[in-house]
Structures are given as structure tokens and as C-alpha cells.
C-alpha positions in Angstrom: 75.4 94.1 91.1 79.0 93.3 92.9 80.6 90.3 91.8 80.9 87.9 94.0 84.7 88.3 94.3 84.4 92.0 94.7 85.7 93.1 98.2 82.6 95.2 98.8 80.6 92.5 98.1 82.9 90.2 100.6 82.9 92.6 103.4 78.9 93.1 103.3 78.7 89.0 103.5 81.2 88.9 106.4 79.5 92.5 108.3 83.0 94.2 108.3 81.8 97.9 107.5 79.6 100.0 106.0 79.8 103.4 103.8 77.1 106.0 103.6 76.6 109.3 101.8 77.2 111.6 104.8 80.6 110.6 104.8 81.7 109.6 101.3 85.2 107.4 100.8 85.0 106.9 104.7 84.3 104.2 106.7 82.0 102.8 109.4 83.9 100.0 110.9 81.5 97.5 112.6 83.0 94.9 115.3 84.0 92.6 112.9 85.9 94.5 110.7 87.6 96.3 113.7 89.0 92.7 114.2 90.8 92.9 110.9 91.6 96.3 111.3 93.6 95.7 114.5 95.1 92.5 113.2 96.8 94.2 110.7 97.9 96.8 112.9 99.5 94.3 115.1 101.1 93.0 112.2 102.7 96.4 111.3 103.4 96.9 114.8 105.6 93.6 115.0 107.6 94.0 112.1 108.4 97.9 112.8 109.4 96.4 116.4 111.5 94.0 114.9 112.9 96.6 112.2 113.9 99.2 115.3 111.0 101.6 114.4 109.9 103.6 117.4 106.4 104.3 117.1 105.0 108.2 117.8 101.7 109.8 117.4 101.6 113.5 115.7 98.8 115.7 115.2 95.9 116.0 112.8 95.9 119.2 112.1 99.1 121.6 111.2 98.9 125.2 109.9 100.2 126.7 106.8 103.5 127.4 107.3 104.5 123.6 108.0 102.8 122.4 104.7 104.4 125.3 102.7 107.8 124.0 103.7 107.1 120.1 103.2 105.7 121.3 99.6 102.4 120.0 99.8 100.5 123.6 100.2 102.3 124.0 96.6 102.3 120.8 94.9 99.2 119.0 97.0 97.2 121.5 97.5 94.0 120.0 96.0 94.4 117.1 97.9 94.2 118.4 100.9 91.4 119.7 103.3 91.9 122.9 104.2 90.8 124.7 107.6 90.8 127.6 109.4 92.4 127.4 112.8 91.6 130.2 115.1 91.7 132.7 111.5 94.8 130.9 110.5 95.2 128.5 107.8 95.6 125.0 108.4 95.2 121.7 106.8 94.1 118.0 108.1 97.3 115.7 107.3 97.6 114.0 104.5 100.9 112.3 105.3 102.8 112.1 108.6 106.1 112.8 107.2 106.2 116.9 108.5 104.8 115.4 111.9 107.9 113.3 112.0 110.3 115.8 111.1 109.1 118.2 114.0 109.8 115.5 116.1 113.6 115.0 115.4 114.1 118.8 114.8 112.7 119.4 118.7 116.4 118.5 119.6 119.6 118.0 118.0 120.6 114.1 117.7 124.0 113.1 117.7 125.4 111.1 115.0 125.5 108.0 117.2 121.7 107.9 117.3 121.6 107.6 113.4 119.6 105.9 111.9 116.6 107.0 114.0 113.6 105.2 112.6 109.8 106.5 113.5 106.6 104.8 112.3 103.2 105.7 113.0 99.5 104.4 112.0 98.5 107.7 111.1 95.0 108.6 110.2 95.2 110.6 107.1 92.8 112.7 105.0 92.8 113.2 101.2 90.2 115.1 99.2 90.0 112.5 96.4 87.4 113.4 94.0 83.9 111.6 94.5 84.2 109.9 90.7 87.4 108.3 91.8 86.1 106.6 94.9 86.4 102.8 95.1 85.5 100.7 98.0 88.2 100.0 100.2 90.8 100.6 97.7 90.4 104.4 97.1 89.4 106.3 100.3 89.3 109.9 101.6 90.1 108.8 105.2 92.3 105.9 105.5 95.1 104.7 107.9 98.8 105.1 106.3 101.4 103.2 108.3 103.7 106.0 107.7 107.6 105.2 108.6 110.4 107.3 108.2 114.3 107.1 108.6 116.5 109.8 109.5 119.7 108.9 108.4 123.1 110.0 107.0 123.9 109.8 103.4 126.7 107.2 103.6 124.2 105.0 105.7 120.8 105.4 103.0 121.5 102.8 101.1 122.1 100.4 103.5 118.4 101.5 105.4 116.9 100.8 102.0 118.7 97.5 101.4 117.3 96.5 104.6 113.8 97.4 103.7 113.6 95.5 100.6 115.1 92.2 102.4 112.5 92.4 104.9 109.4 93.0 102.6 108.9 89.4 101.1 108.7 87.6 104.5 106.3 90.0 105.8 104.2 89.9 103.1 104.7 85.9 102.6 103.1 85.9 106.1 99.8 87.0 104.5 99.7 84.8 101.2 101.7 87.2 98.5 104.3 85.0 97.3 105.0 87.1 94.4 106.5 90.7 94.4 107.8 92.6 91.7 109.6 96.1 91.9 109.7 99.4 90.1 111.7 102.4 90.4 110.0 105.7 89.8 112.0 108.7 88.8 111.2 112.3 89.1 107.8 113.9 88.0 107.7 117.1 85.7 106.3 118.8 88.7 108.8 118.2 91.6 110.9 120.2 94.4 114.5 119.8 94.9 117.6 120.6 92.2 118.5 118.0 89.6 121.2 117.7 91.4 119.5 116.1 94.2 117.3 113.9 92.1 120.4 112.6 90.3 121.6 111.2 93.9 118.5 109.8 94.8 117.6 108.1 92.0 121.4 106.8 91.8 121.3 105.7 95.1 117.8 103.5 94.7 119.2 102.3 91.7 122.4 101.0 93.6 120.6 99.2 96.0 118.3 97.1 93.4 121.5 96.8 91.4 123.2 95.0 94.5 120.5 92.9 95.5 120.2 91.9 91.9 116.6 92.9 92.1 114.8 92.9 88.4 112.4 96.1 88.2 110.4 98.5 85.9 111.7 101.8 85.4 108.6 104.2 85.6 109.7 107.5 84.4 107.8 110.6 86.1 105.7 108.6 88.8 108.0 109.8 91.4 106.5 111.8 94.7 107.2 115.6 94.4 110.3 115.4 97.0 112.2 112.5 95.8 112.2 109.0 93.7 110.7 105.9 95.6 110.6 102.3 94.8 107.3 100.6 94.5 106.8 97.0 95.4 103.7 95.1 93.7 101.9 91.9 95.0 100.2 89.5 92.7 97.1 87.9 94.0 95.6 84.7 93.2 93.6 85.9 90.2 97.2 87.5 88.9 96.3 90.5 89.0 99.3 93.1 90.4 98.3 95.3 93.4 100.9 98.0 94.5 101.9 98.1 98.3 104.7 99.2 99.7 106.9 102.1 98.8 110.7 103.4 100.0 111.2 107.0 98.9 114.6 108.7 99.1 114.1 112.3 100.2 116.9 114.9 100.2 114.2 117.6 99.6 112.4 118.2 103.3 115.7 117.5 105.1 116.7 120.9 103.2 113.2 122.9 103.6 113.1 122.0 107.3 116.7 122.1 108.0 117.0 118.7 109.7 120.2 118.4 110.9 122.6 116.0 113.3 126.0 116.5 114.9 129.0 114.3 113.5 131.7 112.9 115.0 133.8 116.1 114.5 131.0 118.3 116.0 130.0 120.1 113.0 126.0 120.3 112.0 125.3 118.3 109.0 122.1 117.2 106.9 120.3 114.3 107.1 119.3 112.1 104.6 115.1 111.1 105.1 113.6 107.7 104.2 110.0 107.8 103.4 108.7 103.8 104.0 105.1 101.9 104.0 104.3 98.4 104.6 100.8 98.6 103.3 100.6 102.2 102.1 96.8 102.0 103.1 95.6 99.5 106.0 92.3 99.7 104.5 93.4 99.3 100.7 95.5 96.0 102.0 92.3 94.7 103.6 90.9 95.1 100.4 93.5 93.4 98.5 93.3 90.6 101.0 89.3 90.3 100.5 89.6 89.8 97.0 92.7 87.5 97.3 91.2 85.1 99.4 87.5 85.5 98.9 85.4 85.3 102.4 87.7 82.2 103.4 90.4 84.4 105.2 93.0 82.1 106.8 92.2 81.2 110.4 94.6 83.6 112.1 92.7 86.5 110.2 89.1 85.3 110.5 87.0 88.0 112.1 85.4 85.2 114.0 87.0 81.5 114.2 85.2 79.5 116.1 81.3 79.0 116.4 79.9 76.6 119.0 76.8 75.3 118.0 74.5 73.0 120.7 72.1 70.8 119.4 69.0 71.4 121.5 68.6 73.9 124.2 69.5 71.2 126.8 73.2 71.3 125.3 73.5 75.1 125.7 74.9 75.3 129.2 77.8 72.8 127.6 78.5 75.1 124.3 78.5 78.1 126.5 81.1 76.4 128.8 83.2 75.5 125.7 82.8 79.3 124.3 84.5 80.7 127.6 87.4 77.9 127.6 87.8 79.0 123.6 87.8 82.7 124.3 89.8 82.2 127.3 92.6 80.5 125.2 92.4 83.5 123.1 90.1 82.3 119.9 87.9 84.6 118.7 84.4 81.8 119.4 80.6 82.7 119.7 78.0 80.7 120.7 75.0 80.3 118.6 72.0 79.0 120.8 69.4 80.8 119.1 66.1 79.0 118.8 66.9 78.0 115.0 67.0 74.6 113.4 70.6 73.3 113.7 70.6 72.9 109.9 70.2 76.8 109.5 72.6 77.7 112.2 75.4 75.2 110.8 74.4 77.3 107.2 74.6 80.5 108.4 78.1 79.6 109.9 79.6 78.5 106.7 78.1 81.4 105.1 80.0 83.5 107.2 83.0 81.5 106.5 83.9 80.8 109.8 86.7 78.2 110.1 85.8 75.9 112.5 82.6 75.1 114.0 82.1 72.7 116.9 78.4 71.0 117.2 77.7 69.4 120.9 75.2 67.4 121.9 74.6 64.7 124.8 77.1 62.4 123.5 79.8 65.4 123.9 78.3 67.2 126.7 78.2 63.7 128.5 82.1 63.2 127.5 83.1 66.6 127.9 84.4 66.9 124.3 83.5 68.8 121.0 82.8 67.6 117.3 84.4 69.9 115.5 84.6 70.7 111.6 88.1 72.0 110.4 88.0 72.6 106.8 87.4 69.3 105.0 88.4 67.5 108.2 85.8 66.2 111.1 87.4 65.8 115.0 85.9 64.3 117.8 87.9 65.5 120.7 88.1 66.0 124.7 87.7 69.7 125.1 91.1 70.8 126.3 92.9 69.0 123.0 90.2 70.1 121.0 91.1 73.9 121.9 94.6 73.2 121.9 94.4 71.9 117.9 92.3 75.1 117.3 94.9 77.2 118.7 97.8 75.8 116.3 95.5 76.2 113.5 94.9 79.5 114.3 98.4 81.0 115.2 99.4 84.1 113.5 102.3 83.8 111.2 105.6 85.7 111.9 105.7 89.2 110.5 109.4 89.6 111.1 
């Protein structure tokens, strides 16, 4: 039996999604769940746009030479789904990094264009062992909010600092007020020279020192191509979740010969920063469900308003209220089923719908609505009531 606070139990209660044996570690999104998925996408896009990222889309399958050049074929081969592409070895992408490199390498950028910031909400696949799968927290198919910055080495520290400064506000908008940082250094199995790792680790450490950010050091926990800063969020139960990352990479630019033209006309090697806000969109949603339980904030609730007529005689007014609410941007539903009023109200509560409006003869005559907003009760004219719900449901700023 799952505990009531388990995100899988909450997702079932809210009818968000399901999983089944025929697609292990992959999500079947139900309509209500897809609402949450899209809201997280929108939040990431708003943040990326404000931070100067340009959104791109790259192929799901790339042939072996690309993965050999990136090092994934050698260092991450067991975690990749390999396929035959017209008798040529290939793999379904576990990350979007090589695809973004191809976009930059399709032309030779000038130093005036730097830094180049690319983002992608990319669906990736990783062949995780079945025993490690765990609801939304560990999947084989998930959406990674991949972002990459291509810049000069002189610009790199400022870009890392920019990322670190912007993240606390982004996470606070979701209700995560406590963030800690860890510096993950070179693993035993890695690509690149010790000199490259020295420079990369020193750059990240310099940013942490300049920003006076307390941090832990995690020896050997870096990616095979570079060290990283890991951002950990604390939920209401006091648990810490590893979430966003930024990685300093001198290896892939060398392997793919990523260059730009400097002010003197010389070709120079770029630095590549890998960054993610969520890490995995699905995992972040699992975190949110365990952080809030079923009572999500109104802006994030899959359904914000249920309109319930007292009897069938009041159904026409309930439908009009629902139409006005949906027209104002609220996610609203009318429950005019042939069930008792008490049962319909109880079901709305069980679904953790933040706002419930009950309309009867009095409300129909006055063109008003009687609403429950948390512990508050309101009886307001329709326009005023909808305006109140709009204010209570407004999404936070993510930049």
C-alpha cells in the first residue's frame, strides 16, 4: 500500500496519469495530468525567454559517430537505447547536448553573437534497470529542460553566476524557499585532461566564492565531461531533492571542434555550459506532489473551479457560470450529474479542487455565485466572483 503522501498515490487520486507493464518507466498522461505538464513547460519557457535563451528542437535518434564524439557511446553506453538506422548503429538520445552542438556548428559564429543560449524541452530515453524505476522520480522516458550556453572562456564565469542568481526566485515561485548547493568534481571515469578539469573546477569554485554561497563538495560526482553545481531543494517534510544543475564543459567543445571567430579574425574554441532548471520535468512534478499533497496551489491545480447546481432547474445558470469562467481563463467544470448535492461537493473536495461554486434559485435570480475559497465563503455577483477567482489563480512570475 502506498502512503497518502506518496506522489503516485496523489497522482492516482487526482487522475493525472498512469503507468503499465507494456511501457515500463514511461508515463501515460491523462488530460488533467497533461495540464500540469504544460504548466511546467510554460514556466520553464517564461524563465528561459527572460534569460535570453532561444528554443530549439533536435532529433530523437542520432547515429553512432555523434555519440562517439560526445563520449556517451563509451561512457554511457549501457544507459542508451541503441537502434539500427538502415543498418547503421544509432541511439535514441539520452540528452540533447550533441544536437545543440550541431546547431552551433552548422555555422561559424562571431564573438559578437556570444554567448549563444539554446534551450529545449527535449524528450529523452535512458535504459534504467527495472528495479530502479520509481513513479515520476525515476523514469526511462522523461522530458529534460536542456539548456546550453556557448561562450568564450572569459564569459563563462559570468554566465554561471547569472544562472545561480536567477534560480532562487524561479524555485520560490513553486513554493521552494530553501536551496542548497553542492560542487561535484571529477569522477574516476571521465573524458578530457587533468588540465581541463582543473580549469573547469576552478571556475565553478570561483563563482561560489564570489557569490559567497555555502556549499558541499561531492568528490567524484561530476559528469564524465565536466564538473557541476547541483542545486538541492528542501520540501515541507524537510527532505532535500537534487534538482537544477549547471556543468562546465571544455571536453565536448574540443571533441566536436566548436569554435567562434574572435575580434582579430582567429578561430577560438568555445566553452559549453550545460544547465537545467528541473532536470526532469516529470521528477519535478513528483516533487511538487509530495511537497503540497493533493492541495496544489490554485494556479497549478488541474481544475480550478467546479460549478455545482443545487438541482437540475439551476443547471442552465451553472453552465453559464462555467462558460464565463472558462472564457476568463479559469480551468472550470460544471457538475450537473444526477447525484446528490452533498456527494458532488464531497467529490470536488476529494479532487482537491481549490474553488467550488454552488448555485441555486437565489443565485440564479441574482445572477450571482456562492463560492468556497479555502476556508472563506463568498456570495458575489458573477463578474466580481470571477474576478476574485482570477486574482486567486494568477500564476507567479518565473523570471
